[in-house]
N, C-alpha and C positions, 0 to 999 in steps of 0.2 A: 287255766291256760284252755285259747277256743280249741275244740273237739275242728274246725273248718280249717287251723290256719297248717301251715306246713314248713314240720319238723324237715332240716338237712337233711338228709342223710344216705351218706356214699361214698357206702366199706369196702365198694368195685369197682371194674370197668364191668359186670356181670348179670348184676343179680337183677332181677325180675324190678324194670324200670315203673316208678309210679305218677311220676310226678317229670315236670322235663319244659325248661322254657326257651321256645325258638321266637325266628322272628322272621315272616313272612318276606323278603327281598323286594322294593317298591320304589320310591321312583327316586330312589336313592342313585342308582346304577343309568336311568338314564342320564342325573349331570355329569356322569364321565363322558371326556371326549380326548380319544388319542391322547390330544397333549399333554391331557390331565394325566391320565390313567398313571403312567411313575408315583406321582407326585400319593395315590390313593392308593401303592403297592401290586400294588392290577401290571401284569402282563399283558392283557387285555381287556376290551368294552367287552360288558355282555346284553344282550336283548332280552328288556324285561321281563315281557311278552314270554319270551319261552322260557327264559328262569320261573316262571312267577308256578307257568303247568307245571313243569320238572316238580317245579315246591310241592303243587294240589296235590301231587299221590306220596309226594315223599311223608311232610304232614299228615296226610288223613291217617298211611301205615300206626305210627306216632299215635296217632288214636287212635286206631283196638286194638292200642296193646296200657296206653298209659294217659295223665291228665296231660293236655299240652296248654301249656301259656303263653300266652306273648308280649311280647314285652313294651307295646306300645300301645296294648291294653292297661298293663301295668301302672306302665307315665303319663298313663291319663287320665288316672283313678287319681295317682297321690299332687297330679301338677292341679287337680281341685280346690285343695287346699293350699290356699295363698298366703301365707309364712315358709309354703316347703318350696313352693314353686318361685318366689323370690327370693329363699339363699342357694336355685338353683339355677336359678339365670344371674344372682352375683358370681357364683362359684364361675360359671361360663366363662361367660367375659370377662371375671379377674386370667384365669387358663389361658385368655388363648388373644387377651391384653383387646379387647372389642368394648367397654366398658358404656359408649357412645351406642350402643345397643343394648342398653337392665331396660331404659323406659319401655322402650316400645318391645321388645320382652314379655316383661312386665306386664302388657295391655290386652294377651293377646288371648283367649280363651284355649279350656285346657289341654282342647286338640291339637289345636292349630297348634301349640307351640311344642305340641311332642311332636308334628310332624314337621316344621321348622329343628327343630333341635337334632330329627334326623336325618329329615328329607336335602336338610342348606336354610342357611339365610338369603338370601341374594339382595345385592344390593341395593338395586334396586324402587324394593319396596323397600327403604331408611333412610336409603339419602341418594341428592339428584352427583352424588361424586360416584361413579365407579367404572374407575379403571377399571376392576377387577369386576368378576360377577357374582361375587362371593363376598359375602362378610365376614362366614360364620361357614366352613364346608363345608358337603354333605359326608356321609359315613356310611357308605357304597359295602367293605368291606359290616356291616353289625349283623347282619346273616350269619355270618361267622362266631355260632355262641359261645363255641368254647371258649375265644381266643381272650377272652379281657378281664374274664372269672372262672375262675372251677371251681367243683365243689371237693369238700378233701373232710372225709364222716362228716361231724356236723357241725360244718361250720363254710363258710361260701370265702373263697379266696379271692381279692380282686389285683390283681393281675399288675405290671408295670412294667406297660407296653416297651418295644425297641424302640418305634417310631412316635412322635408325637402326636403327630397324625389321628392317633387312635387312641388319646387320653381320656378326650368324651364319652369315649364307650361303657369306660372304665367307671368314670361317674354317673352315670347315669344310669348304672345299671347299681353299682354302690346307693345310689338313693330309693333307691326302688327294693332291692334287698333289708338295706335298715329303714322302711319309712311305712311299704305297701302293709297295712295290714292281713296282706295272707300265708306272709312271711312268720317265723319262729325263730331266731336270726339276730349275729348280727357278724357284719362282714371284716373279716382279721385283712389289711393288707401288709407280708410279710415284706416285703424289702422296704417298706418307708418304718414298718417295725425296730427290722433286724437292721439292715444295713449303714451302719456307722459311713461308709461312701458314699451312700444316695448315688451308685454309681447303677445297682441291680434290675434290672432287667428280669424276670416273667411270665410269659403266660400261660396258657390251660389248656396249649394244644403238643404243652410239653410235658405236661404234668399223667399221671398214668395213677389211680388207685387199684394195686393188684385185690390188694387181703386187707385185712383190718392192721399189718404192721408193715404191708412192704407197699412203697413208695416207687413209680422209677419215672424219672425224670431228663431230658432231653437238655443239650448243650451244646449250643450252635445262631445259631445267626439267632433266636430271635429272648433265648433266655442265655445272660451269659454268670460266669462262673458264680461272682459277687449275689446274684441271686439265686445261684444254688446253695448257695450257705449261709443265705438267709431263708431259704426251706427247710434248714437243717435248724437253721434257730427257734423255728415250730415246734417243730420234732421236739425240740427240747421239751416242749411245756406238756407233752404231753404223754398219757398212763403208757405203761407198760416199750418192750423194748421194739422199736423202731429202725425199720434198714430202708434207704433209701439207695435205689442202682441208680451212679448215670450215665449216660451213653455220648457221647462225643458224634456229631453230625457231621458230615458238609456242613463248607461253608457255600457249598456251587455245586447244583443251580437251582433256584425256586420252593426248587419242587423240596427239597427236604430242611426248611423250612422249622418242622415242629418233630416231638419225637414221632404221633400217628401218623403222619407220611411212611413212615416205613419198619411200624408195629402195632399191634390195637393186638387185644384177648376175644374172643370169641368164646371161648367156654371154659370148664374145669382144667383142661389137659388141652383149649389147640391153642393158638395165635396166629398168626399174621403178618408175614414178614418183610420187609425185601432186606434177599439175600446179600448181595453186598453189600451191605451199611454193618445188618446185625451179624454178620457171620463174619465179619472180617477183624482182623485185631488190629489192618488198620488205621479201625475209630476203635478209640480204646474205651472199657465199661469197667468203674466205680463201684466198689460196694462201700457203704459206711454205715455202718453200728450203733444207733446211738442209744444208748442204754442211762438216762437220767440227764446230767451233763455231761457223759464220759461220748465223745463220737468217734470210731477209727475207719478208715480207710483202710482199703485194698483194694489194687488191680485187677477184676477179673477176666477169664477169658472171654466171652461173650457174655449179654443180654439173658438167650435162655438159658446159657447155665447155670449163672446164677441164679435166675427161680427155679430153678430145679435142685438148688443146692437148696434153698430157704422151702423145699416141701412141696413148689408150686410145678406138676411135670406135667406144662406143656408142651411138647412137640407143634414147632411151625409147620404153616403152610404157606408157603410162597409168595411172594408177589407173581405174573405174568406166568408159573410155572413155576418159577426158578430157570427160564432160557432167560438167553444175556439180551437175548434183541427185544422179545415180547415184555419185559419183568424193564429195564428203566420204560420201556412206554405205558407201560402201566400201570406204572411209578408213577411216574410223572401228572395223570390222572387220578391221582387219589386211589389208586390201585391197593393200598394198604390203609385205606383210611372207615374201619365200619364199626359201625355201630349196637349195642346190644341192647336187647329189648328184652333179653331174659335169656340164659347159661344156654348158650347152642345154636340160638336164633339171632339175628342179627342183616341191618339192611346197607344197603351199599353199593354202589352204583353197578348197575346192568354192563356198563358198554365194555367193561375189562374183560374180554371172554373169557381167556385164559388164566386168568386167576377162578375165575367161575369154574372155567373145569379143571382146575386142581382143589378149588374147595365140594367137589361130586365126589372127586377121587377117593377123596376125605371125608367124607361120609352124610354131607351137609346134601341136603339135598335144595334144588333151585325154583329159585318160585317169584314170579316177577308181580311188579307192586298192586299192578293193574289186576291183578287177580286174587289179589286180597282184600283192595275195596270194593272192589266192585261183589264182594263175595263168596269169588269160587273156589275160595281156599280158604284155611281158616287156621291157622297159625296154632294155635291151642293143638286141635287132631295129629301136627307134625314135628318129630321126633328133634330134631337136628337142620337144620333151614339158613338161609341168606334170600333173602327177599329184596329182588334185585330192580330198582326205577332204573327209570331214565333220565340221564345226568350230563348232557351232552352243547349242552352251552352252560349249567352249577358250577361242572368242574370245570370252563372253562378260566374261573373266579379263581384256581388254584387250594380245592377243600372241598370235602365227601363230607360221606353223614356225621361223620364224630363231632366235624369243625362243627357242621350245625345247628350238634345240642347243646344244652348248657343240662343235665342232669342233673335235676335236687335230690330223687329220696328213692330208691333201688331199700330193693326187700333182700334181708341176709341169705348169700349163698352157704349153705353145704361142703363144707372142702373135704 
């Protein structure tokens, strides 16, 4: 085995980060208009230049902690192989019913093909008949890296998206994971493999690996019960007893699309939660114990108590400080959506001031991304902290730091 290859290894949400996959947002954001934003599942349009500036600080903080890999670079790498290029183009064209584009796309150089598969293929480039602007739509959601795939132990899991407009993201990522020489893995699509009904959906923002034996999952607008059942079937193939806890989510508004919009792990003994959902028994929580081919389920009071029952003694910090006004406002702008660099050290938006105050009161130092990037603060010298980066533009896209990262390798956690 090549020592330079990455073995997928994610056994927690909080283990020290070693490798992470990201996508810096580009012109695919500029290719949205107010009329088409809803097609791409956005409630607003973003300014690319501002979003990129904010993202730059976010990425530089990640680079202080781990090796960061860009999707577009890896996609370009594999497209230099003519066989891979041809097969991937054929797959995309078939899925999007655009067979007439095959020859044109295959004629493009690897970097240009990667660009157009992400930013969209304009009809004016391939035909004079251009009643629509795009032959293949842009992928403005791609910078939300967690949705289309997620790491589970030593596998990369390919999501089955709730909206077909995001299906190409899964195709591109699956090709990268399976065909790029950087990765020592084979991807698994649990819905395609285990859902006999063919209607399951699972998105990575709903799935969190808490511990070697504990997985939590949202059940809402993006992940349905058939998708949860597919995850159960996959976990039956894993050694040892596993616990899948799934949490019902509100179907509206769109800020509740994934579990990581209402709950994220911060440390071995701390989590961030949106109290009106996570601690409210109006939204059901179920615990499934999986032992070999047996799966036994029961309803439990809430997600936090279910984790505590399994020996994960977390205490929640509440989004917006638990305030009935500030909480909903800050949850809307991803105030629960944090990404751990290592236990007790994580990154998130600086705009959610009442959430940051609650974290400060819980013992976490509040550090700015600018101070980390400019070398004024070394997070290795801080015991527990939140690195806050500006996200006034990025947050309008409907996701936060966890949404924008796909961890590939984390170190083990001493529980």
